[in-house]
C-alpha positions as CSV (number, residue, x, y, z in Angstrom):
1,M,72.3,247.4,179.3
2,N,74.8,245.1,181.2
3,D,72.1,243.4,182.9
4,L,70.4,242.6,179.7
5,R,73.7,240.7,178.8
6,V,74.4,239.4,181.8
7,G,70.8,237.5,181.9
8,A,71.2,236.5,178.2
9,S,74.5,235.0,178.7
10,V,73.0,233.0,181.9
11,V,70.0,232.1,179.6
12,L,72.4,230.8,176.7
13,G,74.7,228.9,179.2
14,G,71.7,227.1,180.7
15,L,70.5,226.3,177.5
16,V,73.7,225.3,176.4
17,F,74.6,223.2,179.4
18,G,71.1,221.5,179.3
19,A,71.4,220.5,175.5
20,L,74.9,218.7,176.6
21,A,73.4,217.1,179.6
22,V,70.4,215.7,177.7
23,G,72.6,214.6,174.6
24,G,75.7,212.8,176.9
25,A,72.9,211.0,179.2
26,W,71.4,210.0,175.5
27,W,74.6,208.7,174.4
28,A,75.5,207.1,177.7
29,L,72.1,205.0,177.7
30,D,72.7,204.1,173.9
31,G,75.8,201.8,175.0
32,G,78.2,204.8,175.1
33,L,79.5,204.0,178.5
34,Y,77.5,200.8,179.4
35,G,75.5,198.3,177.7
36,C,74.6,197.8,174.4
37,G,74.3,200.4,171.7
38,P,74.2,200.8,168.1
39,D,77.6,198.7,167.2
40,E,75.6,195.5,168.9
41,R,72.7,196.1,166.8
42,S,74.7,195.9,163.7
43,L,76.1,192.9,164.7
44,T,72.9,191.3,165.8
45,R,71.6,192.1,162.2
46,T,74.9,190.3,160.9
47,L,74.6,187.4,162.8
48,A,71.2,186.8,162.1
49,A,71.7,186.9,158.3
50,D,74.1,184.2,158.7
51,P,72.8,181.5,156.1
52,L,73.7,178.8,158.6
53,L,70.6,180.0,160.9
54,A,68.1,179.3,158.5
55,A,69.6,176.1,156.5
56,R,67.3,173.9,155.5
57,T,68.5,170.4,154.1
58,D,66.7,167.1,153.5
59,R,68.0,166.1,157.3
60,L,67.0,169.5,159.4
61,A,65.2,172.4,159.1
62,P,64.6,175.8,161.4
63,V,61.7,175.9,163.7
64,G,60.1,179.3,164.2
65,E,61.6,182.6,164.2
66,S,65.5,183.5,165.5
67,T,65.7,185.1,169.1
68,D,68.9,187.6,169.7
69,T,69.7,189.0,173.0
70,C,72.7,191.4,173.8
71,D,74.5,191.2,177.4
72,D,74.9,194.7,178.8
73,D,78.0,193.9,180.9
74,D,80.2,192.2,178.3
75,R,78.2,193.5,175.3
76,V,78.2,189.8,173.9
77,V,75.5,189.5,171.0
78,T,73.9,186.1,170.6
79,V,71.3,184.9,168.0
80,A,69.6,181.7,168.5
81,Q,67.9,179.3,166.3
82,S,65.9,176.0,166.9
83,F,65.8,173.0,164.4
84,R,64.2,169.9,164.0
85,G,65.6,167.3,162.4
86,T,64.7,163.7,160.8
87,G,66.7,161.4,162.7
88,S,68.0,161.1,166.2
89,P,69.5,163.9,168.3
90,A,73.0,162.2,167.6
91,E,72.0,162.2,163.7
92,T,70.8,165.8,163.6
93,S,73.9,166.8,165.2
94,A,76.2,164.9,162.9
95,A,73.8,166.9,159.9
96,Y,74.5,170.2,161.6
97,R,78.5,169.7,162.0
98,T,78.7,168.9,158.3
99,L,76.9,172.0,157.4
100,A,78.5,174.4,159.9
101,R,82.0,172.9,158.5
102,E,80.6,173.4,155.0
103,Q,80.0,176.8,155.6
104,G,83.3,177.7,156.8
105,W,83.1,177.2,160.4
106,T,85.9,175.8,162.2
107,A,85.9,173.5,164.9
108,L,87.6,174.3,168.3
109,P,89.4,171.8,170.2
110,V,87.6,170.8,173.2
111,D,89.1,171.4,176.6
112,R,88.1,172.4,180.1
113,I,86.5,175.7,178.7
114,T,85.5,174.9,175.4
115,P,82.6,172.5,175.2
116,P,82.0,170.0,172.3
117,D,80.4,171.6,169.2
118,C,82.0,175.1,169.3
119,Y,83.0,176.6,165.9
120,T,84.7,179.8,165.2
121,K,84.6,181.9,162.1
122,R,85.5,185.7,161.3
123,T,82.5,187.7,160.7
124,A,81.8,191.7,161.1
125,G,85.3,192.0,161.8
126,T,85.2,190.2,164.8
127,E,85.5,186.5,166.1
128,A,81.8,184.7,165.9
129,L,81.4,181.4,168.3
130,L,78.8,179.0,167.3
131,S,77.7,176.2,169.2
132,F,74.8,173.9,169.3
133,R,73.2,171.2,171.3
134,P,70.1,168.7,171.6
135,G,67.4,169.9,173.4
136,D,66.2,168.5,176.7
137,G,63.7,165.9,175.3
138,D,61.9,168.6,172.9
139,G,63.8,166.8,169.7
140,L,65.1,170.3,168.9
141,L,68.5,171.5,168.1
142,W,69.3,174.6,169.7
143,V,72.0,176.8,167.9
144,T,73.4,180.3,168.9
145,I,76.0,182.5,167.2
146,S,77.6,184.9,169.3
147,T,80.6,187.7,169.0
148,A,81.5,190.8,170.6
149,R,83.1,193.8,168.8
150,E,86.0,193.8,171.3
151,G,86.4,190.1,171.7
152,E,84.8,186.9,171.2
153,G,81.5,185.3,172.1
154,W,80.0,182.4,174.0
155,C,80.3,178.9,173.3
């Protein structure tokens, strides 16, 4: 009878160990130890819903669908959208600057690290960064909003 109990204990212990190993591996792969996980996916949805990425005025309109990425090392989430303007690249940038300020984004001072057209706004409990620049001869304005749950995004 003791052999039966020992055997059952070994089997039960093996099942518990296996369940913990599988559960721990899933947790680690889903962003628990490294990489992007549920929190980053939630941030992505919040950034993608920002009205500035869907802004449509008489001077500019979004082109295509937005895209998103998450950097596994820094867990920085970025959502990008391109816009086509009705004027020159400088006029399109000026129109977007005005729109960003109207929607509560604050321009950061330009320095060695911070480029022109870098804005900040508190969203989803963290600081998000908005940046934009004219495309390379494609007539588009490229806009990104990025953030991380533990710090800022990138301009």
